[in-house]
C-alpha positions in Angstrom: 8.4 -13.7 -14.2 5.0 -14.8 -11.9 6.7 -13.3 -9.0 6.7 -9.7 -10.7 2.9 -10.3 -12.0 2.1 -11.4 -8.5 3.5 -8.3 -6.4 1.5 -5.9 -9.1 -1.7 -7.8 -8.7 -0.9 -7.8 -5.3 -0.3 -4.0 -5.4 -3.3 -3.2 -7.3 -5.6 -5.4 -4.3 -3.6 -3.9 -1.3 -3.8 -0.6 -2.4 -7.6 -0.5 -3.9 -8.2 -1.5 0.0 -6.7 1.4 1.1 -8.4 3.5 -1.2 -11.9 1.8 0.4 -10.8 2.7 3.9 -9.4 6.1 4.1 -11.9 8.5 3.4 -12.2 11.0 1.1 -11.6 11.4 -3.2 -8.8 9.5 -4.1 -7.7 10.7 -7.6 -5.7 7.3 -8.1 -6.2 5.4 -11.5 -5.1 1.6 -11.4 -1.4 2.0 -12.1 -1.1 4.4 -9.3 -3.2 2.6 -7.0 -1.0 -0.4 -7.7 1.8 1.8 -7.2 -0.2 2.6 -3.9 -0.1 -1.0 -2.9 3.4 -2.3 -3.8 5.3 0.6 -1.7 2.7 -0.2 0.9 3.8 -3.7 0.8 7.4 -2.4 1.1 6.4 -0.5 4.6 4.6 -3.3 6.2 7.2 -5.6 5.4 9.4 -3.8 6.8 7.2 -3.0 9.7 6.7 -6.7 9.8 10.4 -7.2 9.6 11.0 -4.4 13.0 8.1 -6.2 15.4 10.2 -9.5 14.6 7.2 -10.4 12.2 9.8 -11.2 8.9 10.1 -14.9 9.0 11.2 -15.0 5.0 8.0 -16.7 3.8 7.4 -14.9 1.1 5.0 -11.8 -0.2 1.7 -14.2 -0.5 0.6 -15.2 2.9 -2.3 -13.5 5.0 0.5 -11.5 7.0 1.6 -10.4 4.0 -1.0 -9.0 2.5 -2.5 -7.4 5.7 1.1 -5.3 6.2 0.6 -4.2 2.1 -2.7 -2.7 3.2 -1.7 -1.1 6.2 1.3 0.2 4.8 -0.9 1.2 1.8 -2.9 2.9 4.6 0.0 5.0 5.6 1.3 5.7 2.6 -2.4 7.3 1.4 -3.1 9.2 4.3 0.2 10.7 4.7 0.0 12.0 0.4 -4.0 13.1 1.4 -2.1 15.1 4.1 0.2 16.9 2.6 -0.6 17.4 -0.5 -4.1 17.7 -1.0 -3.3 20.4 2.0 -0.8 22.2 -0.5 -3.0 21.9 -4.1 -6.5 23.6 -1.6 -4.3 26.9 -0.7 -4.0 27.6 -4.4 
């Protein structure tokens, strides 16, 4: 149970940091910010696995938090590029 709670909190922190780093307006509430960070955690973990830095030490470490933020920034930038572009055409 604590792993799930820590994963959600890590996602919230990573999503909030990503929102601060990516310029523009982000109409995301707390839940969507946490989901952004959790998905970013998976993306960051996958990138870490690809470059060989995954040592199976768990997610609550400096590299795990950094990877979560990097993944969340990537997702937020892609989201802004494609979703906001479609909405602005209306």
